[in-house]
C-alpha positions in Angstrom: 7.8 15.2 15.8 10.6 13.8 13.8 11.1 11.1 16.3 7.5 9.7 15.5 7.5 10.4 12.0 10.9 8.4 11.9 9.2 5.7 14.3 6.0 5.6 12.5 7.6 5.3 8.7 9.3 3.3 10.1 7.0 0.9 11.2 5.2 1.3 7.8 8.6 0.3 5.6 9.7 -2.6 7.6 6.6 -4.4 7.2 8.1 -4.6 3.3 10.9 -7.2 4.5 8.4 -8.5 7.7 6.1 -10.0 4.6 9.4 -10.7 1.7 10.8 -12.6 5.2 7.5 -14.4 5.4 7.2 -15.6 2.1 10.0 -16.9 1.6 9.3 -18.8 5.1 6.0 -19.7 3.5 7.7 -20.8 -0.1 9.9 -22.4 1.2 8.4 -24.9 4.4 5.2 -24.8 3.0 4.1 -27.8 1.2 1.8 -26.8 -2.5 -1.4 -27.3 -1.7 -5.4 -25.4 -2.1 -5.2 -24.6 1.7 -1.9 -23.1 0.8 -3.1 -21.3 -2.3 -6.5 -20.1 -0.6 -4.2 -18.6 2.5 -2.1 -16.7 -0.7 -5.3 -15.0 -1.6 -6.8 -14.9 1.4 -3.7 -12.5 2.4 -4.1 -10.8 -1.1 -8.4 -10.0 -0.3 -7.0 -8.9 3.2 -4.8 -6.5 2.0 -7.0 -4.9 -0.2 -9.8 -4.5 2.5 -7.3 -2.4 4.3 -6.3 -0.5 1.5 -10.0 0.2 0.7 -10.6 1.0 3.9 -7.0 3.8 4.2 -9.0 5.7 1.1 -12.3 5.9 2.8 -11.2 6.7 6.2 -8.2 9.1 6.0 -6.9 9.8 2.3 -10.3 10.6 0.8 -12.0 12.6 3.5 -9.0 14.3 4.4 -8.5 15.7 1.0 -12.6 16.5 0.7 -11.3 18.9 3.8 -9.1 21.5 2.4 -10.0 21.1 -1.3 -13.0 22.0 -3.4 -15.1 19.8 -5.5 -13.7 20.8 -9.1 -9.3 20.8 -8.0 -10.2 17.3 -5.8 -11.0 15.3 -8.5 -9.3 16.7 -10.6 -6.5 15.4 -9.1 -8.1 12.1 -8.5 -8.6 11.7 -11.4 -5.2 12.7 -13.0 -4.0 9.6 -10.3 -6.4 6.9 -11.4 -5.5 7.7 -15.5 -1.5 7.9 -14.7 -1.7 4.6 -12.8 -3.7 3.2 -15.6 -1.0 4.3 -18.0 1.8 2.8 -16.2 -0.4 -0.5 -15.0 -0.6 -1.3 -19.4 3.3 -0.6 -19.6 4.2 -3.1 -16.6 1.0 -5.2 -18.6 3.8 -5.5 -21.9 6.9 -6.5 -19.7 7.7 -9.0 -18.0 9.7 -9.9 -14.3 11.3 -8.0 -11.5 11.3 -5.0 -12.9 7.6 -4.5 -13.8 6.6 -6.1 -9.6 8.8 -3.8 -7.8 7.5 -0.8 -10.0 4.1 -2.1 -9.4 4.4 -1.9 -5.4 5.9 0.7 -5.5 2.9 2.6 -7.3 1.2 3.3 -4.0 3.7 3.1 -1.1 6.2 5.6 -2.2 2.7 8.5 -2.6 1.8 7.3 0.4 4.8 7.7 2.8 5.1 11.6 0.8 1.8 11.8 2.3 2.2 10.4 5.7 4.8 12.8 6.4 3.0 15.6 5.0 -0.4 14.6 7.3 1.7 14.4 10.8 2.3 17.9 10.5 -1.7 18.2 10.0 -3.1 15.7 12.4 -0.9 13.5 13.8 -4.3 11.3 15.0 -5.1 10.6 11.1 -0.9 10.5 10.3 -0.6 7.6 13.2 -3.7 5.7 11.4 -2.4 6.2 8.0 0.9 4.6 9.2 -0.5 1.8 10.4 -2.9 0.9 7.3 0.3 1.6 5.3 1.9 -0.8 7.8 -0.9 -3.5 7.4 -1.6 -3.2 3.6 2.5 -3.4 3.0 2.3 -7.0 4.5 0.3 -9.0 2.2 1.3 -7.0 -0.8 5.4 -7.8 -0.1 4.3 -11.0 0.7 2.9 -11.0 -2.8 5.7 -9.6 -4.8 8.0 -12.1 -3.1 7.0 -14.5 -5.2 6.4 -12.9 -7.9 9.8 -11.5 -8.0 11.6 -15.6 -7.2 9.7 -16.8 -9.3 10.8 -14.3 -12.6 14.7 -15.7 -11.5 15.1 -12.6 -8.3 17.5 -14.9 -5.9 16.4 -14.7 -2.4 18.5 -12.7 -0.9 18.3 -9.8 -3.7 15.0 -10.1 -3.4 14.9 -9.0 1.0 18.0 -7.0 0.2 15.4 -4.7 -2.6 12.4 -4.9 0.3 15.0 -4.1 2.7 16.1 -1.1 0.8 12.3 -0.2 0.4 12.0 -0.8 4.3 13.6 2.5 4.8 12.8 4.6 1.5 10.2 4.9 3.5 11.4 6.7 5.8 13.5 9.1 3.3 10.0 10.0 1.5 8.3 10.3 4.6 10.5 12.8 6.1 10.6 14.5 2.5 6.8 14.9 2.8 7.2 16.4 6.1 9.7 18.9 5.3 8.8 19.9 1.6 4.7 19.8 2.3 4.5 21.1 5.8 3.3 24.2 4.6 1.3 23.6 2.3 -2.0 21.5 3.1 -3.8 22.2 -0.5 -0.5 20.5 -2.1 -0.9 17.7 0.6 -4.9 17.1 -0.2 -3.8 16.7 -3.5 -1.1 13.7 -3.5 -3.6 12.4 -0.8 -6.4 12.7 -3.4 -4.6 11.9 -6.6 -2.8 8.8 -4.6 -6.1 7.9 -3.6 -7.3 7.3 -7.6 -4.5 5.4 -8.3 -5.1 3.0 -5.4 -8.4 2.3 -6.0 -7.6 1.8 -10.3 -4.9 -0.5 -8.9 -6.7 -1.9 -6.9 -10.4 -2.9 -8.9 -8.2 -3.8 -11.7 -5.9 -5.9 -10.3 -6.0 -6.6 -6.6 -8.9 -7.7 -6.0 -9.3 -9.9 -9.4 -6.4 -11.6 -8.9 -7.5 -12.5 -5.1 -10.7 -14.3 -6.1 -10.9 -17.9 -5.9 -14.1 -19.4 -7.0 -15.8 -21.8 -4.0 -13.9 -19.7 -1.8 -15.7 -17.6 0.2 -12.9 -16.4 2.4 -11.2 -14.4 0.3 -13.9 -12.1 0.6 -14.4 -12.9 4.1 -10.7 -11.9 4.8 -11.6 -8.1 2.2 -13.7 -7.7 5.1 -12.3 -7.6 7.7 -9.4 -6.4 6.6 -11.7 -3.0 5.9 -13.5 -3.9 9.9 -8.9 -3.6 10.4 -9.6 0.0 9.8 -12.4 0.7 11.4 -11.4 -0.5 14.3 -8.3 2.0 13.7 -10.0 4.5 13.2 -12.5 4.2 16.4 -9.2 3.4 18.8 -6.8 6.3 17.3 
């Protein structure tokens, strides 16, 4: 079990670093053009579709299995409100700290939930690991550009992304060892994360991925959700 947790959480985390590497190559070797701009936004919407599928197919259903209506709604709303407050805080700040916090706001609770879910349902945990990994790729891709534009060097940015990749394994192990015997607490964490992630999705990710007279961005989100459906069907 521990080997599976390390492998799958490692996959989910390493895509943060891979996304940074791809962004580095994309920035330095692809000339600025409307096509490049469209690809960037389509990747954002693709990630949004994957995030939405993770909510709809794994996080929320698993939370609903364990929790009654009122506790579930409470955790969901607390997550949404807390992420809203963090978003308001980040909006007042500029630069690398704000960007890093934004990227970690969903990655950390998801990774902890991943470790906890392994103790309950390994198939669902495998699917969640795939979702997190695919989600982190476009998210890291766009976060890299923001960090570099804010003044952080390429080497420091990639080092931070590499550290985050390994932190995902640590968070998953924490979730496994501390929440294995607490299915209701795990369910609260998953619904809490769902509320916060859905807020970020509607508030920040979807609006930023939208381009006028470009329909590929919306198709990207649809394809991202399709990836989730396929993953659910296979696993």
